[in-house]
C-alpha positions in Angstrom: 145.8 106.3 82.9 143.4 104.0 82.6 143.5 100.4 83.8 143.1 97.4 81.8 142.4 95.2 85.1 138.5 95.0 85.1 138.3 94.6 88.9 139.6 97.8 89.9 138.5 99.7 86.9 135.3 101.7 88.2 137.7 102.5 91.4 140.4 103.9 89.4 138.3 106.0 87.1 135.9 107.8 90.6 139.5 108.3 91.6 140.1 110.5 88.4 136.9 112.3 88.5 137.9 113.0 92.0 141.3 114.9 91.6 140.3 116.1 87.6 136.9 117.0 87.6 138.0 120.6 86.8 139.8 119.3 83.7 138.4 118.1 80.7 139.7 114.6 79.8 139.5 112.3 76.0 140.2 109.3 75.4 143.4 108.3 74.0 144.0 104.8 72.4 147.2 103.6 72.7 148.8 100.2 70.3 152.4 99.0 71.1 155.0 97.2 69.4 157.8 95.5 71.8 159.0 92.1 69.8 162.1 91.9 72.2 160.1 92.2 75.3 159.1 89.0 77.0 155.6 87.8 77.4 154.1 89.4 80.6 156.2 92.3 80.8 154.3 95.4 82.2 153.8 98.5 80.6 153.7 101.7 83.3 152.2 105.2 82.6 153.0 107.5 85.3 151.9 111.7 85.4 154.7 114.2 85.7 153.0 117.4 87.2 154.4 120.8 88.3 155.3 120.6 91.7 152.7 122.3 93.5 150.3 119.1 92.4 153.2 117.0 94.2 150.4 115.2 96.2 147.8 114.1 92.9 150.7 112.7 91.0 152.2 111.2 94.2 148.3 109.2 94.6 148.2 108.8 90.8 151.3 107.1 90.8 150.9 104.6 93.2 147.6 103.6 91.6 149.2 103.5 88.3 152.3 101.3 89.6 150.0 99.1 90.4 148.5 98.7 87.3 150.1 98.9 84.3 148.4 100.3 81.3 149.7 97.0 79.3 151.2 93.6 79.4 153.3 92.5 76.8 151.9 89.2 74.9 153.2 88.1 71.8 155.2 91.5 70.9 152.6 93.2 71.4 150.6 95.4 73.9 147.6 97.9 73.8 145.5 100.4 76.1 142.8 103.1 76.1 142.9 105.8 79.0 141.1 109.0 79.6 144.1 111.6 79.0 144.0 115.9 78.9 145.5 117.6 76.6 149.2 118.3 76.8 149.7 116.7 80.1 152.7 115.4 80.3 153.5 111.4 81.4 156.5 108.6 81.9 156.1 105.7 79.8 158.4 102.7 81.7 159.2 99.2 82.2 160.4 97.8 85.6 163.7 99.2 86.6 164.6 100.1 82.6 164.2 103.4 83.0 161.6 105.9 81.6 160.4 108.2 78.5 158.7 111.5 78.6 155.3 111.7 76.7 153.2 114.2 76.1 149.9 112.7 75.6 146.5 114.1 74.0 143.5 112.8 72.7 143.5 110.0 70.0 145.6 107.0 68.8 149.3 106.8 69.4 151.5 103.8 68.4 154.2 103.3 70.6 157.3 100.7 69.3 159.9 99.5 71.7 162.4 97.8 69.5 164.8 96.9 72.2 164.4 95.4 75.5 164.3 98.8 77.3 163.3 102.0 76.2 166.2 103.7 74.6 165.5 103.4 70.5 161.6 104.1 71.0 159.8 105.2 68.7 156.2 107.0 68.6 154.0 108.4 65.5 150.2 108.6 65.0 149.5 111.0 67.9 150.3 114.6 66.7 150.9 115.9 70.0 153.3 113.9 71.3 155.1 113.8 68.0 155.7 117.4 68.5 157.0 116.9 72.0 159.4 114.5 70.4 160.4 116.8 67.7 160.6 119.6 70.2 162.8 117.6 72.9 165.1 116.1 70.0 165.9 119.6 68.9 167.4 120.7 71.8 169.0 117.5 73.0 170.7 117.2 69.4 172.1 120.9 69.7 175.9 121.1 69.9 175.3 123.0 73.3 173.1 120.5 75.1 176.2 118.3 74.7 178.8 120.3 75.5 176.8 121.1 78.9 176.1 117.6 79.7 179.5 116.5 79.3 180.8 119.8 81.4 178.1 118.3 83.9 179.6 115.2 83.9 183.2 115.8 84.5 181.9 118.6 87.5 180.4 115.7 89.1 183.3 113.4 88.6 185.5 116.2 89.9 183.8 116.6 92.7 185.6 113.7 94.9 189.1 115.1 93.8 190.8 116.9 95.9 192.0 119.6 93.7 189.0 122.8 94.8 190.3 125.5 92.3 190.3 122.7 89.8 186.6 122.1 90.5 186.0 125.5 90.7 187.0 126.0 87.7 184.8 123.3 86.2 181.7 124.7 88.1 182.5 127.9 86.4 182.8 126.6 82.8 179.4 124.6 83.9 177.8 127.7 84.7 179.0 129.4 81.7 177.7 127.0 79.3 174.4 126.7 81.2 173.6 130.5 80.6 174.2 129.9 76.6 171.9 126.7 76.7 169.0 128.6 78.7 169.6 131.4 76.0 169.6 128.6 73.3 166.1 126.7 75.0 164.4 130.2 75.3 165.0 131.0 71.9 163.9 127.4 70.3 161.0 127.3 72.6 159.3 130.8 72.1 160.0 130.3 68.3 158.1 127.0 68.7 155.0 128.6 69.8 155.5 130.9 67.9 155.0 128.9 64.6 152.7 126.5 66.5 150.2 128.8 68.3 147.5 125.9 69.1 149.9 122.9 69.7 148.9 121.2 73.1 152.6 121.1 74.2 152.9 124.5 74.2 151.8 125.2 78.2 154.8 122.7 79.3 156.5 124.2 77.1 156.3 127.8 78.5 156.5 126.7 82.3 159.9 125.3 81.4 161.1 128.8 80.7 159.9 130.3 84.5 162.9 132.0 86.0 164.9 132.0 82.6 163.3 134.6 80.6 161.7 138.1 81.8 158.1 137.8 83.6 156.3 139.9 81.1 157.7 137.4 78.1 156.4 134.8 80.1 153.0 136.5 80.5 153.0 138.1 76.5 153.0 134.5 75.8 150.7 133.0 78.0 148.1 135.3 77.2 148.6 133.8 73.5 148.1 130.2 74.2 143.8 129.4 73.9 141.8 128.0 76.3 142.0 124.8 75.2 146.0 124.7 75.2 146.0 125.7 78.8 143.7 123.1 79.9 146.3 121.1 81.8 148.4 120.9 84.5 151.2 123.0 83.3 148.4 125.7 81.8 146.9 125.9 85.7 150.1 126.3 87.6 151.7 128.8 84.8 148.4 131.0 85.4 148.9 130.3 89.6 152.5 131.6 88.8 151.7 134.9 87.0 148.6 135.5 89.5 150.4 134.7 92.8 154.0 134.5 92.4 155.2 137.3 89.7 156.1 141.3 90.6 152.7 142.6 91.4 151.3 139.3 92.0 149.4 139.1 95.1 151.8 136.8 97.3 149.5 133.5 98.4 148.8 132.9 102.3 149.8 130.6 104.2 150.0 129.7 108.1 153.1 127.1 109.9 154.0 126.8 113.1 156.8 128.7 114.7 159.5 127.4 117.0 157.0 127.2 120.2 154.3 125.3 118.1 152.3 128.7 118.0 150.6 128.9 114.4 151.5 132.2 112.7 150.1 133.3 109.3 150.9 135.8 107.2 148.4 137.7 106.8 148.7 139.2 110.5 151.7 141.0 108.5 148.9 143.1 106.4 150.4 146.4 106.0 153.4 146.0 107.1 156.6 145.6 104.0 157.7 142.1 104.7 160.4 139.6 103.6 159.1 136.1 103.2 162.7 134.3 104.1 163.4 130.6 102.5 165.8 128.9 104.6 167.4 126.3 106.8 170.5 125.8 109.3 172.1 123.2 107.1 172.4 126.1 103.8 175.7 127.3 104.0 174.8 130.3 101.5 171.9 131.1 103.7 173.6 131.0 106.5 176.8 133.1 104.8 173.5 135.6 103.9 171.5 135.9 107.4 174.3 139.4 108.3 172.3 140.7 105.5 168.7 139.9 107.0 170.3 140.6 110.6 171.3 144.2 109.4 167.4 144.7 107.0 165.6 144.4 110.5 168.1 146.3 112.7 167.4 149.4 110.2 164.1 149.2 109.1 161.8 147.1 112.2 160.7 150.6 113.5 160.0 151.7 109.5 157.0 149.0 109.2 159.2 146.3 108.3 159.6 142.7 109.1 161.4 139.7 108.2 159.0 136.2 108.2 161.3 132.9 107.4 160.3 129.9 106.7 163.0 126.8 107.4 163.0 124.2 105.5 164.8 122.3 108.5 162.9 118.7 108.9 165.2 118.2 112.5 164.2 121.2 115.1 167.6 121.4 117.3 169.8 122.7 114.3 166.9 125.1 113.4 167.0 126.4 116.9 170.6 126.6 117.1 171.4 128.7 113.8 168.3 131.2 114.7 170.1 131.7 118.1 173.7 131.8 116.7 172.8 133.8 113.7 171.0 136.3 115.8 168.1 136.2 113.7 165.3 138.0 116.1 162.1 137.6 114.0 159.7 135.0 113.8 160.5 131.8 112.1 157.8 128.9 110.8 158.6 125.6 109.7 156.5 122.5 109.0 160.0 120.5 109.9 159.0 118.3 106.4 161.7 116.3 104.3 164.0 119.9 103.1 162.0 120.4 100.0 158.5 119.0 101.0 157.7 122.1 103.2 154.5 123.0 102.0 155.1 127.0 101.8 158.3 126.3 100.0 156.2 123.6 97.3 153.2 127.2 97.5 156.1 129.6 96.2 157.8 127.3 93.6 160.9 127.3 96.2 163.5 125.0 94.1 166.6 126.4 95.8 167.5 128.3 99.0 168.2 131.3 100.4 165.2 132.6 98.4 162.9 135.5 99.3 159.6 137.3 98.3 159.5 141.3 99.4 156.0 142.0 100.0 154.4 145.3 100.3 151.6 146.8 102.8 148.9 144.9 100.8 150.2 141.8 100.3 151.7 141.8 96.7 155.0 141.2 95.6 157.3 144.3 94.9 160.5 142.2 94.6 162.4 138.2 94.8 165.4 137.2 94.9 166.9 139.7 97.1 170.5 138.2 97.9 173.5 139.9 99.5 173.2 143.7 99.7 170.3 144.1 97.0 167.8 144.1 100.2 169.0 146.8 102.0 169.7 148.8 98.5 165.9 148.0 97.7 164.7 148.6 101.3 166.6 151.7 101.4 164.4 153.1 97.7 161.0 152.1 99.2 161.3 152.9 103.1 162.2 156.4 103.9 
């Protein structure tokens, strides 16, 4: 993200040095051709980071939106910026969609033949072209088109009164999603094996978290060279493997409870503890709460406890749900807007209910224990 506006150049470089000093950067030169864009059209390049780096992304995006990488003059634009190998960015015009690009130092030619980014052409940068080829391989696959069509049909059907038909369409969508995930996993792992030094590999492997077994993620991550991992996605992969996979040390945190007292995960050392992510507005969470109550009642005298993290943004419904569901254990929240809860970001929680079961040493020994799975797991662990 280099700024061509001279008066802001020094300030922007200083910012980049502060937030990205641990990642080596190199120079990328972009030449752009846009014969149908009007003179003065601004071209923007904004970062697309894993959710754990959302604050970095927000700050850098705010700066980038004020400072386009190029201004179209006579059907052309150009820019020079510093990037890390394999980082993902969004190329955009004002209110005209965006195009995801994977960048690396070197040269890049961008051709925008229309007045939008629909038929954009990329050339000259190996990393960007590999990413484009990979995406095309997925998006042109028959299963991808079938899934996209089924998703559109399901979304449109939700406004109709026939609940049975909606459930049928949702079932079809879920079935196609499983097939699509399997296809994407095979395609991705084949690419990594065939291109072991490609800078896009960290991003590709990151997509497979929660899609393929954790042992496979570890195996393929260990195959990646240091230079391939040297970006936000490589960093997040390493963090996820070390801290959120089975056997990892769960990230510590502190948040306020229902009366404003700070509660820290470290205070649970020496116990089995279930970190439970939920919210009062989450119907599946409320449905599963009786299983948590059963677990607490049965094992609270056997070195087991629950620490619930609420994604509520309002205190009143949060407290009412705790009382109504009989959740007699510690509850914390920062009352941010749903998935902006800082603990949910640290734990990569994208949907709820979700949970992590820790042993007395603070290591993760099980995850995603819904329904009777929690009780059966605790029965095996706690005698």
